ROVOSE-106426 format. One line per 10 residues: their letters; for each residue y, z, x of N, C-alpha, C. Coordinates in Angstrom, 2 decimals, m for minus. Layout:
N
A) Y/Z/X/Y/Z/X/Y/Z/X  ...
END
This chain:
263
MVHGYRFQPG) m54.93/m18.55/64.34/m55.54/m17.74/62.82/m54.37/m16.61/62.79  m53.56/m16.71/61.67/m52.72/m16.11/61.73/m52.38/m15.68/60.14  m52.27/m14.40/60.21/m52.44/m13.16/58.96/m51.09/m13.28/58.54  m51.15/m12.76/57.13/m50.04/m12.64/56.26/m49.51/m11.43/56.46  m48.75/m11.14/54.91/m47.85/m9.81/54.64/m48.90/m8.34/54.70  m47.99/m7.19/55.14/m48.15/m6.01/55.23/m49.15/m5.93/56.51  m49.63/m6.52/57.69/m50.05/m6.34/58.88/m48.95/m5.76/59.77  m49.17/m5.33/60.82/m48.45/m4.97/62.04/m49.62/m4.23/63.22  m49.35/m5.80/64.31/m49.92/m5.34/65.30/m49.79/m4.34/66.09  m50.92/m3.25/66.22/m51.20/m1.97/66.75/m50.58/m1.04/66.25
DPVHCPHSHI) m50.84/m1.43/65.16/m50.63/0.14/63.76/m52.06/0.58/63.77  m52.24/1.92/63.66/m53.53/2.10/63.51/m54.23/1.90/62.33  m53.48/2.11/61.33/m54.08/1.63/60.22/m54.26/m0.22/59.89  m52.86/m0.29/60.21/m52.80/m1.77/59.49/m52.53/m3.26/60.68  m53.47/m3.06/61.59/m53.56/m3.78/62.73/m54.31/m4.81/62.53  m54.20/m6.05/62.45/m55.02/m7.24/62.03/m55.70/m7.22/62.75  m55.30/m6.68/64.42/m56.66/m7.39/65.24/m58.14/m6.07/65.17  m58.08/m5.54/64.33/m58.94/m4.31/64.08/m59.01/m4.82/62.21  m58.73/m5.72/61.76/m59.48/m6.37/60.21/m59.79/m7.39/60.56  m59.12/m8.50/59.67/m59.29/m9.70/59.71/m59.25/m10.62/60.96
LSDHDAHPCR) m58.39/m10.44/62.20/m59.04/m10.84/63.22/m59.69/m10.18/64.05  m60.40/m9.24/63.83/m61.72/m8.44/65.04/m62.59/m9.78/64.40  m63.21/m9.50/65.55/m64.73/m10.30/65.86/m66.01/m9.66/65.11  m65.31/m8.76/64.35/m66.11/m7.84/63.87/m66.22/m7.68/62.53  m67.30/m7.15/61.88/m67.04/m6.93/60.34/m67.51/m5.24/59.83  m66.95/m4.50/60.77/m66.98/m3.31/60.83/m66.22/m2.34/59.76  m65.05/m2.93/59.32/m64.18/m2.20/58.94/m64.44/m2.13/57.40  m64.10/m0.60/56.86/m64.41/m0.53/55.42/m63.91/m1.00/54.44  m62.79/m1.75/54.86/m61.89/m2.24/53.50/m62.77/m3.75/53.33  m63.12/m4.07/51.98/m63.63/m4.72/51.63/m62.95/m6.29/51.74
KAVSWPRGLG) m61.66/m6.60/52.06/m61.39/m7.85/52.50/m61.26/m7.80/54.20  m61.76/m7.31/54.50/m61.81/m7.23/56.42/m62.63/m8.26/56.67  m62.80/m9.94/55.90/m64.13/m10.43/56.52/m63.40/m11.37/57.66  m64.20/m11.05/58.77/m63.77/m11.19/60.07/m63.71/m12.93/60.02  m62.33/m13.59/60.52/m61.73/m14.84/60.02/m62.43/m15.36/61.66  m62.79/m14.76/62.85/m63.04/m15.31/64.15/m64.79/m15.67/63.90  m65.35/m14.76/63.30/m66.69/m14.74/63.09/m67.01/m16.24/62.33  m66.37/m15.94/61.02/m66.19/m17.33/59.98/m65.61/m18.68/60.76  m64.76/m18.65/61.59/m64.61/m19.55/62.16/m65.24/m20.33/63.24  m66.40/m19.49/63.98/m67.44/m19.46/64.68/m66.82/m19.78/66.29
IGADRLGLAF) m65.81/m19.02/66.41/m65.02/m18.21/67.57/m65.98/m17.74/68.56  m65.94/m18.40/69.79/m67.28/m17.48/70.92/m68.23/m18.42/70.76  m68.28/m19.27/69.55/m69.81/m19.87/70.01/m69.61/m21.67/70.25  m68.56/m22.17/69.90/m68.33/m23.83/69.89/m67.07/m23.79/70.08  m66.20/m22.57/70.24/m65.08/m23.49/70.58/m63.76/m21.14/70.63  m62.74/m21.89/71.01/m61.83/m20.82/71.53/m61.05/m20.26/70.47  m60.24/m19.02/70.02/m60.14/m18.98/69.49/m58.30/m17.83/69.96  m57.52/m18.31/69.10/m56.08/m17.49/69.19/m55.95/m16.18/68.32  m55.75/m15.54/68.00/m55.23/m14.60/66.67/m53.65/m13.83/67.17  m53.11/m14.61/66.44/m51.48/m14.31/66.44/m51.02/m13.43/65.68
GWPARGSIWQ) m50.69/m12.23/66.06/m50.01/m11.12/65.45/m48.40/m10.82/65.11  m48.08/m10.61/64.08/m46.36/m10.92/64.17/m46.44/m9.52/63.49  m44.63/m8.99/63.11/m44.71/m7.94/62.60/m44.57/m8.43/61.01  m45.03/m8.15/59.70/m44.79/m8.24/58.67/m45.25/m7.19/58.09  m44.69/m6.10/58.16/m44.56/m5.08/57.34/m42.96/m4.49/56.89  m43.05/m3.92/55.62/m41.50/m3.64/55.33/m41.66/m4.32/53.67  m40.31/m4.48/53.54/m40.23/m5.19/52.57/m40.70/m6.72/52.60  m40.96/m7.13/51.28/m41.15/m8.78/51.42/m40.57/m9.64/51.89  m38.58/m9.36/51.40/m37.69/m9.79/52.29/m37.66/m9.63/53.32  m37.71/m8.79/54.30/m38.03/m8.28/55.74/m38.93/m9.27/55.91
AHRQADAAGR) m39.99/m9.49/55.42/m41.40/m9.84/56.31/m41.39/m11.48/56.31  m40.73/m12.10/54.80/m40.50/m13.42/54.56/m39.45/m13.68/56.29  m38.28/m13.04/56.36/m37.76/m13.40/56.97/m38.12/m13.34/58.54  m39.20/m12.46/59.07/m39.71/m12.12/60.13/m40.94/m13.07/60.41  m41.00/m13.52/59.14/m41.92/m14.96/59.49/m41.43/m16.27/60.12  m39.93/m16.45/60.36/m39.55/m18.09/60.46/m39.05/m17.28/62.27  m39.18/m16.44/62.00/m38.98/m15.63/64.20/m40.43/m15.88/64.85  m41.17/m15.48/63.74/m42.83/m15.79/64.11/m43.00/m16.80/64.57  m42.89/m17.86/63.40/m42.95/m19.42/63.77/m42.30/m19.84/64.95  m41.25/m19.49/65.30/m40.81/m20.08/66.58/m41.30/m19.74/67.62
ALAQVITLIR) m42.00/m18.28/67.81/m42.78/m17.64/68.74/m43.97/m18.69/68.69  m44.55/m18.66/67.86/m45.88/m19.65/68.14/m45.92/m20.91/68.25  m44.90/m21.15/68.22/m44.41/m23.39/68.67/m43.98/m22.29/69.85  m43.71/m21.85/71.14/m43.63/m21.34/72.15/m44.95/m21.18/72.70  m46.04/m20.32/71.94/m47.10/m20.15/72.41/m48.03/m21.79/72.43  m47.88/m22.10/71.40/m48.66/m23.66/71.01/m48.11/m24.40/72.56  m46.69/m24.81/72.78/m45.67/m25.63/73.32/m46.57/m25.34/75.17  m46.98/m23.92/75.54/m47.55/m23.55/76.55/m49.16/m24.04/76.69  m49.89/m23.65/75.21/m51.13/m24.03/75.61/m51.28/m25.79/75.94  m50.36/m26.52/75.01/m50.44/m28.23/75.45/m49.86/m27.96/76.69
QIDPQREIHA) m49.23/m27.54/77.44/m48.58/m27.65/78.84/m49.99/m27.40/79.81  m50.40/m26.32/79.41/m51.81/m25.95/80.41/m52.74/m26.91/79.98  m53.42/m27.25/79.09/m54.41/m28.15/78.74/m54.08/m29.14/77.60  m53.44/m30.50/77.97/m52.97/m31.25/77.18/m54.09/m31.99/76.20  m55.13/m32.16/76.75/m55.73/m32.45/75.99/m57.29/m31.99/75.05  m56.62/m31.17/74.76/m57.23/m30.00/74.21/m56.77/m29.77/72.51  m57.77/m30.42/71.86/m56.79/m29.92/70.31/m56.93/m28.34/69.71  m56.11/m28.72/69.35/m55.28/m26.86/68.72/m55.04/m27.36/67.10  m55.74/m26.21/66.43/m55.79/m26.63/65.06/m55.29/m25.03/64.33  m55.00/m24.58/63.38/m54.38/m23.48/62.83/m54.57/m23.08/61.43
IGHSLGARVL) m54.94/m21.66/61.60/m54.86/m21.53/60.08/m54.46/m20.31/59.31  m53.32/m19.71/58.49/m52.62/m18.83/57.94/m52.87/m18.73/56.52  m52.80/m17.34/56.51/m52.95/m16.56/55.03/m51.37/m16.41/54.71  m50.95/m16.75/53.43/m49.70/m15.92/52.52/m48.68/m16.47/53.29  m48.31/m15.04/53.82/m46.93/m15.26/54.56/m47.34/m15.93/56.02  m48.61/m16.03/56.37/m48.69/m16.80/57.36/m48.84/m17.96/57.79  m48.79/m18.65/56.03/m48.38/m20.04/55.66/m47.13/m20.22/56.45  m46.38/m19.65/55.87/m44.78/m19.64/56.11/m44.41/m19.81/57.82  m45.30/m18.54/58.58/m44.99/m19.02/60.20/m45.91/m20.40/60.17  m46.97/m20.87/60.15/m47.16/m22.36/60.60/m46.30/m23.08/60.14
LSALSALGAP) m46.09/m23.14/58.93/m44.60/m24.24/58.78/m43.51/m23.91/59.78  m42.84/m22.73/59.85/m41.75/m23.10/60.54/m42.14/m23.25/62.17  m43.37/m22.85/62.70/m43.59/m23.35/64.21/m43.88/m25.01/63.75  m43.99/m25.45/63.02/m44.20/m27.08/62.74/m42.83/m27.73/62.67  m42.09/m26.99/62.42/m40.48/m27.25/62.40/m40.10/m27.11/63.78  m40.60/m26.37/64.59/m39.90/m25.90/65.35/m40.86/m26.86/66.78  m41.48/m27.16/66.52/m42.14/m28.20/67.80/m41.71/m29.22/67.56  m41.18/m29.71/69.32/m40.26/m31.04/69.47/m41.26/m32.24/69.67  m42.53/m32.19/69.42/m43.57/m32.85/69.17/m44.70/m32.94/68.82  m45.82/m33.78/68.70/m47.09/m33.84/68.04/m47.89/m32.50/68.46
ALGQVLLLAG) m48.46/m31.68/67.97/m49.25/m30.51/68.92/m50.46/m29.99/68.26  m50.22/m29.95/66.65/m51.35/m29.42/65.67/m52.20/m30.76/64.92  m53.47/m30.43/65.02/m54.37/m31.17/64.18/m54.42/m30.27/62.84  m55.57/m30.06/62.47/m55.60/m29.72/61.40/m54.73/m28.29/60.93  m54.40/m28.26/59.99/m53.38/m27.15/59.53/m53.82/m26.41/57.94  m54.30/m25.59/57.91/m55.25/m25.10/56.79/m53.96/m24.09/56.33  m53.56/m24.16/55.14/m52.34/m22.98/54.46/m53.40/m22.23/52.98  m53.42/m21.11/53.58/m54.41/m20.43/52.41/m53.98/m19.23/51.17  m53.38/m20.06/50.17/m52.58/m19.39/49.29/m51.36/m19.19/50.00  m50.82/m20.45/50.54/m49.57/m20.30/50.79/m48.42/m19.38/50.14
ADHVSHLEAA) m47.70/m18.52/50.96/m46.33/m17.63/50.24/m45.20/m18.35/50.94  m44.94/m19.48/50.25/m43.50/m20.53/50.59/m43.56/m21.05/49.73  m41.86/m22.28/50.09/m41.71/m23.01/49.30/m41.90/m24.47/49.22  m41.54/m25.55/48.53/m41.59/m26.67/49.02/m40.32/m27.23/49.97  m39.49/m26.54/49.96/m38.35/m26.94/50.62/m38.76/m26.73/52.18  m39.11/m25.48/52.24/m39.52/m24.96/53.81/m40.83/m26.35/54.33  m41.50/m26.64/53.16/m42.89/m27.30/53.79/m41.99/m29.36/53.98  m41.22/m29.27/53.09/m40.13/m30.60/53.38/m39.72/m30.38/54.82  m38.97/m29.19/55.21/m38.71/m29.42/56.45/m39.74/m29.43/57.62  m40.69/m28.82/57.56/m41.53/m28.86/58.42/m42.18/m30.24/58.84
RASPAGRSAR) m42.55/m31.22/57.35/m43.33/m32.43/57.39/m41.99/m33.27/58.05  m40.47/m33.12/58.23/m40.06/m34.01/58.62/m39.95/m33.68/60.22  m40.44/m32.89/60.90/m40.75/m32.71/62.31/m41.63/m33.67/63.03  m41.77/m34.02/64.03/m42.89/m34.77/65.11/m43.81/m33.92/64.97  m44.01/m32.74/64.87/m45.27/m32.08/64.85/m45.82/m32.22/63.19  m44.86/m31.73/62.45/m45.25/m31.87/60.70/m45.85/m33.19/60.04  m45.29/m34.28/60.90/m45.84/m35.55/60.47/m46.95/m35.71/60.77  m47.52/m35.31/61.51/m48.95/m35.68/62.81/m49.80/m35.01/62.24  m49.70/m33.38/61.74/m50.74/m32.83/61.78/m51.67/m33.10/60.09  m52.48/m32.62/60.04/m52.93/m32.66/58.86/m53.50/m31.71/58.37
LLHVTSRENL) m52.01/m31.49/57.13/m52.65/m30.28/56.11/m52.96/m30.21/55.07  m53.07/m29.19/54.73/m54.01/m28.52/53.40/m53.57/m27.44/53.08  m53.82/m27.60/51.46/m53.23/m26.10/51.08/m54.08/m25.63/50.14  m54.79/m24.71/50.12/m56.13/m24.01/49.64/m55.23/m22.93/48.78  m56.20/m23.17/47.38/m55.51/m22.26/46.23/m55.92/m22.22/44.99  m55.85/m20.71/44.47/m56.72/m20.84/43.15/m56.11/m20.44/42.11  m56.53/m20.11/41.00/m56.22/m19.56/39.81/m56.01/m18.16/40.19  m57.00/m17.69/40.85/m56.94/m16.14/41.12/m55.49/m15.67/41.85  m54.66/m16.65/42.22/m53.61/m16.31/43.13/m52.45/m16.23/42.37  m52.49/m17.05/41.01/m51.39/m17.28/40.17/m50.50/m15.77/39.81
LYDLLLAGLV) m50.91/m15.12/39.95/m50.09/m13.65/39.97/m49.11/m13.27/41.11  m49.47/m13.48/42.30/m48.89/m13.31/43.67/m47.66/m14.40/43.93  m48.08/m15.76/43.13/m47.47/m16.94/43.37/m45.99/m16.82/42.34  m46.58/m16.34/41.17/m45.01/m15.77/40.47/m44.40/m14.09/40.90  m44.96/m13.23/41.68/m44.35/m13.12/42.23/m43.41/m13.09/43.36  m43.89/m13.98/43.67/m43.19/m14.90/44.95/m41.91/m15.51/44.44  m42.00/m16.27/43.27/m40.88/m16.94/42.59/m39.91/m16.52/42.02  m40.69/m14.96/42.05/m39.49/m14.18/41.47/m38.73/m13.19/42.51  m39.20/m13.48/43.11/m38.96/m12.00/44.44/m37.87/m12.68/45.23  m38.67/m13.50/45.98/m38.05/m14.64/47.08/m37.54/m16.01/46.74
GGKGAGDRVL) m36.55/m15.80/46.25/m35.46/m17.45/46.17/m36.15/m18.75/46.66  m36.10/m19.82/46.86/m36.00/m20.76/47.41/m34.71/m21.24/47.67  m34.48/m22.93/47.72/m33.37/m23.18/48.46/m32.24/m23.98/46.79  m33.28/m24.02/46.13/m32.16/m23.90/44.80/m33.17/m23.80/43.41  m32.89/m24.51/42.42/m33.36/m23.53/41.07/m34.74/m24.59/41.43  m34.79/m26.11/41.84/m35.91/m26.82/41.61/m36.85/m26.34/42.88  m36.51/m25.07/43.79/m37.75/m25.29/44.59/m38.72/m24.33/44.23  m39.67/m24.86/44.20/m41.08/m24.38/43.31/m41.55/m23.47/44.69  m42.53/m22.44/44.54/m43.57/m21.98/45.47/m45.00/m22.78/45.37  m45.47/m22.92/46.73/m46.27/m24.14/46.95/m48.02/m23.68/45.98
GRAVHPALPQ) m47.54/m22.67/45.47/m49.22/m22.92/44.83/m48.45/m23.09/43.51  m47.55/m23.16/42.96/m47.00/m23.65/41.34/m46.59/m25.14/41.63  m46.54/m26.30/42.59/m46.16/m27.12/43.27/m47.06/m28.20/43.47  m46.91/m29.65/42.97/m47.71/m30.90/43.33/m46.97/m31.70/44.23  m47.10/m31.64/45.44/m46.19/m32.48/46.22/m46.90/m33.61/46.88  m46.58/m34.44/47.61/m47.59/m35.68/48.12/m47.62/m35.28/49.55  m46.95/m34.09/49.81/m46.66/m34.18/51.59/m47.93/m32.93/51.42  m48.50/m32.52/50.54/m49.58/m31.35/50.72/m50.30/m31.70/50.05  m51.50/m31.95/50.36/m53.00/m32.11/49.40/m53.33/m30.29/49.04  m53.65/m30.36/48.19/m53.80/m29.07/47.50/m55.48/m28.89/46.94
LRLDDPQHLA) m55.83/m28.40/47.68/m57.46/m27.89/47.15/m57.40/m27.04/46.42  m57.76/m27.14/45.15/m58.10/m25.40/44.35/m59.47/m25.47/44.03  m59.52/m24.47/44.64/m61.11/m23.62/44.30/m61.41/m23.23/42.81  m60.23/m23.71/41.91/m60.45/m22.85/40.68/m60.74/m24.35/39.68  m60.78/m25.21/40.16/m61.07/m26.15/39.45/m62.10/m27.04/39.32  m63.33/m27.11/38.51/m64.40/m28.06/38.75/m64.59/m29.17/39.25  m63.81/m29.98/39.64/m63.42/m31.04/40.16/m64.04/m30.91/41.65  m62.67/m30.12/41.83/m62.62/m30.05/43.60/m64.13/m29.63/43.70  m64.64/m28.40/42.96/m66.06/m27.10/43.66/m66.90/m28.49/43.61  m67.06/m29.61/42.72/m68.52/m30.26/42.49/m67.90/m31.12/43.93
GLAAMGFALG) m66.49/m31.69/44.13/m66.64/m32.47/45.33/m67.35/m32.12/46.19  m66.91/m31.44/46.80/m66.96/m30.08/47.84/m68.74/m29.73/47.82  m69.00/m29.29/46.63/m70.98/m29.47/46.81/m71.62/m30.53/46.94  m71.00/m31.67/46.68/m71.44/m33.05/46.87/m71.61/m33.24/48.35  m70.91/m32.90/49.35/m70.50/m32.85/50.38/m71.23/m31.80/51.44  m71.72/m30.55/50.56/m72.88/m29.93/51.67/m71.81/m28.54/51.56  m70.78/m28.37/50.78/m69.88/m26.96/50.49/m70.01/m26.51/49.56  m70.82/m25.87/49.22/m70.61/m25.30/47.88/m70.31/m23.48/47.71  m69.36/m23.92/47.50/m68.67/m22.64/47.27/m68.84/m21.54/46.22  m68.79/m20.04/46.50/m69.42/m18.98/45.45/m67.92/m18.78/44.33
RPERRICHWS) m68.34/m17.93/43.17/m67.67/m17.94/42.33/m66.76/m16.39/42.68  m65.48/m16.57/42.06/m64.70/m15.24/42.59/m64.76/m13.98/42.23  m64.72/m13.22/43.39/m64.96/m11.78/42.76/m64.48/m10.88/41.36  m63.02/m11.44/41.47/m61.74/m10.83/40.47/m60.98/m12.08/40.07  m60.63/m12.08/39.08/m59.71/m13.03/37.86/m58.42/m12.96/38.90  m58.40/m11.76/39.63/m56.89/m11.56/40.08/m56.72/m11.01/41.51  m56.75/m12.36/42.50/m56.85/m11.78/43.87/m56.21/m12.88/44.79  m55.84/m12.29/46.08/m54.84/m13.01/46.73/m55.53/m13.45/47.85  m56.91/m13.02/48.10/m57.53/m13.34/49.22/m58.92/m14.20/48.99  m59.27/m14.97/48.08/m60.09/m15.05/47.61/m60.00/m16.81/48.25
SYLRPGAFPL) m59.11/m17.17/48.47/m59.03/m18.37/49.60/m60.11/m18.45/50.80  m60.37/m16.64/51.42/m61.21/m16.79/52.36/m62.49/m15.60/52.41  m62.09/m15.00/50.90/m63.33/m13.97/50.64/m64.41/m14.88/49.91  m63.99/m16.42/49.29/m65.12/m16.98/48.68/m66.03/m17.06/49.33  m67.39/m16.95/49.02/m68.24/m17.41/49.59/m68.50/m18.54/49.68  m69.05/m18.90/51.46/m69.01/m20.40/51.69/m67.23/m21.22/51.97  m66.41/m20.28/51.65/m65.10/m20.62/52.18/m65.07/m21.48/53.88  m65.24/m19.97/54.74/m65.37/m20.44/56.05/m66.27/m21.62/56.65  m67.54/m21.60/56.23/m68.34/m23.57/56.39/m67.09/m24.53/56.42  m66.30/m24.72/55.33/m65.84/m25.59/55.44/m64.85/m25.49/56.73
YHALTGPRGA) m63.94/m24.61/56.60/m62.69/m24.03/57.38/m63.03/m24.60/58.73  m64.73/m24.08/59.05/m65.11/m24.09/60.34/m65.33/m26.21/60.52  m65.58/m26.69/59.57/m66.25/m27.88/59.47/m64.65/m28.75/60.11  m63.91/m28.38/58.99/m62.43/m28.99/58.74/m61.80/m28.74/60.71  m61.72/m27.76/60.93/m61.24/m27.38/62.53/m62.24/m27.58/63.07  m63.63/m28.78/63.52/m64.61/m29.15/63.89/m64.59/m30.73/64.55  m65.23/m30.80/65.15/m65.09/m32.31/66.02/m65.10/m33.41/64.66  m65.68/m32.99/63.49/m65.36/m34.64/62.70/m64.07/m33.95/61.64  m63.50/m33.15/61.76/m62.31/m32.52/61.20/m61.51/m33.57/60.63  m61.04/m34.36/61.55/m60.37/m35.58/60.69/m60.93/m36.17/59.69
ALHAEVTRIA) m62.41/m37.07/59.89/m62.98/m37.92/58.79/m63.16/m36.58/57.68  m63.54/m35.22/57.84/m63.73/m34.70/56.49/m62.50/m34.15/55.69  m61.38/m34.22/56.67/m60.18/m33.76/55.85/m59.61/m35.26/55.09  m60.07/m36.22/55.40/m60.00/m37.41/54.36/m60.85/m37.26/53.32  m61.79/m36.71/53.73/m62.41/m36.54/52.20/m62.37/m35.54/50.90  m61.45/m34.78/52.13/m61.26/m33.56/51.29/m60.19/m33.65/50.42  m58.99/m34.57/50.86/m58.21/m35.08/50.35/m58.23/m36.00/49.20  m59.00/m36.82/49.44/m59.64/m37.91/48.25/m60.09/m36.51/47.26  m60.72/m35.76/47.60/m60.91/m35.11/46.36/m59.60/m34.08/45.76  m59.10/m33.43/46.57/m57.74/m32.60/45.98/m56.86/m33.82/45.14
AKRPAPVRGG) m56.86/m34.82/45.58/m56.24/m35.86/44.45/m56.44/m35.80/43.08  m57.77/m35.60/43.10/m58.23/m35.64/41.40/m57.72/m34.20/40.95  m56.18/m34.47/40.06/m55.50/m33.35/39.61/m56.17/m32.70/38.83  m56.12/m31.01/38.95/m56.48/m30.27/37.46/m55.46/m30.46/36.79  m55.81/m29.66/35.58/m54.92/m29.32/34.77/m53.62/m28.62/35.21  m52.49/m28.68/34.44/m51.46/m27.53/35.30/m51.67/m26.38/34.82  m51.66/m25.28/35.60/m51.99/m23.92/35.32/m50.52/m23.50/34.39  m50.89/m23.31/33.56/m49.50/m22.74/32.45/m49.66/m21.71/31.95  m48.34/m21.28/31.61/m47.88/m19.67/31.11/m48.18/m18.78/32.43  m48.41/m18.09/32.23/m48.63/m16.76/33.74/m48.46/m15.52/32.85
LSLPLPWGAN) m48.74/m14.92/33.99/m48.70/m13.34/33.99/m46.95/m12.47/34.19  m46.53/m12.10/33.43/m45.34/m11.45/33.36/m45.09/m9.44/33.81  m46.36/m9.19/34.57/m46.50/m7.86/34.55/m45.33/m7.10/35.84  m44.94/m6.10/35.21/m43.64/m5.32/36.14/m44.26/m5.04/37.05  m45.25/m5.45/38.18/m45.52/m5.29/39.48/m44.70/m5.07/40.60  m44.88/m4.10/41.77/m44.42/m4.79/42.85/m45.37/m5.83/43.32  m44.64/m6.05/44.60/m45.18/m7.16/45.43/m46.57/m6.80/45.76  m47.62/m7.33/45.82/m49.39/m7.02/45.95/m49.31/m6.50/47.35  m49.98/m5.57/47.75/m50.37/m5.54/49.22/m51.43/m6.55/49.87  m51.16/m6.82/50.81/m52.16/m7.83/51.52/m53.02/m7.03/52.08
ASS) m54.24/m7.64/52.96/m55.73/m7.41/52.96/m55.25/m5.92/54.04  m54.49/m5.46/54.36/m54.24/m4.29/55.26/m54.56/m3.54/54.49  m54.25/m2.87/53.21/m54.38/m2.32/52.16/m55.14/m2.20/50.91
END
């Protein structure tokens, strides 16, 4: 479980382990929904909350995500050495998605099963580099996003450049290497509901955290990282292949980079 921007392990206010990576929902912040509880950690599986220094400017955190990804790759390699038969899955939000893609690039062998990228704050070039690695080719990647995240996609595109003029941010791209489940698309929502995963409506029109705050989201993520995860991923991928109408236009508000869930 990998958090995104604005968290700092050990910080008295912004520590992820007392926020979304805590095993309780006692935090006063409305965005502090417990990932471990939502994913069933301690009930039917073990979990690792991976904290990394993600404060400072967005550019600093963006660079730090690469170093965090390399460190995470070492952790995953160690787990594989200790327990080679154990399935390892990963979920990351925002810049946490970049951490996961960096880890895939650094892993020298297949190591991860399901990899869930929630409102990924990254670019297509980084996705392609991850997919070219042995771990990236074998992992089941799924990007979960929605129109509520559009402002944040536009801010990332404007503030953090990719590797060229055509290098788009993940939320604004359609790429064959990354199935994209859109929680704002009626076809995708109907397909999930038919499978028994009915998701609620978003609380806000602009929200960077909708991919895990949506009622019903965690039962889906729990199932995707469970024993039937591979078969379910195939079904969700077929749903995601029903391309929604492209999101056109956008917001051009002169706002700074938005705070993550810790603020």
